[in-house]
C-alpha positions in Angstrom: 16.9 -12.0 39.7 17.0 -11.3 36.0 17.7 -14.3 33.6 20.7 -13.9 31.4 18.3 -14.5 28.3 16.4 -11.3 28.9 19.8 -9.5 28.4 20.1 -10.7 24.8 19.1 -8.3 21.9 15.8 -9.1 20.2 17.8 -9.1 16.9 19.1 -12.7 16.5 21.5 -11.4 13.8 23.2 -8.8 16.1 26.9 -9.3 16.7 27.8 -10.4 20.3 31.5 -11.0 21.5 31.9 -13.3 24.4 35.2 -13.2 26.4 36.8 -14.1 29.7 39.9 -12.9 31.3 42.2 -15.5 29.6 42.3 -18.9 28.1 41.9 -20.7 31.5 38.3 -19.5 31.8 35.7 -21.4 29.8 32.5 -19.5 30.9 32.4 -17.3 27.7 32.6 -20.4 25.6 29.9 -21.9 27.3 27.8 -18.8 27.3 28.5 -18.4 23.5 27.4 -22.0 22.8 24.2 -21.5 24.6 23.4 -18.4 22.9 23.9 -20.1 19.5 21.5 -22.9 20.6 18.9 -20.1 21.1 19.3 -19.2 17.3 21.7 -16.2 17.5 23.9 -16.0 14.5 26.2 -13.2 15.2 28.0 -14.8 18.1 31.9 -14.4 18.4 34.1 -15.8 21.0 37.6 -14.4 21.7 39.4 -17.6 22.8 42.5 -15.7 24.3 40.2 -13.4 26.5 40.8 -9.8 27.3 44.4 -10.7 28.3 45.2 -12.0 24.9 43.6 -9.0 23.3 45.8 -6.6 25.4 48.9 -8.7 24.8 48.4 -8.4 21.0 48.4 -4.5 21.4 44.9 -4.0 20.3 43.0 -0.9 21.6 40.7 -1.3 24.7 37.6 0.9 25.3 35.9 1.4 28.6 32.1 2.3 28.9 
């Protein structure tokens, strides 16, 4: 199994956005904090999650 750390970019200044489904989920907050502990500076966290993003009327892109 691949470690989540192997998925992080080499550039520690890269912007990364962490989010869950909504405010009830805390996994993205924990992941963001752990990533910052590794020295990443471009860490962002969407507190309201994807649900909050949608409710605010913002555009959603799918890969």
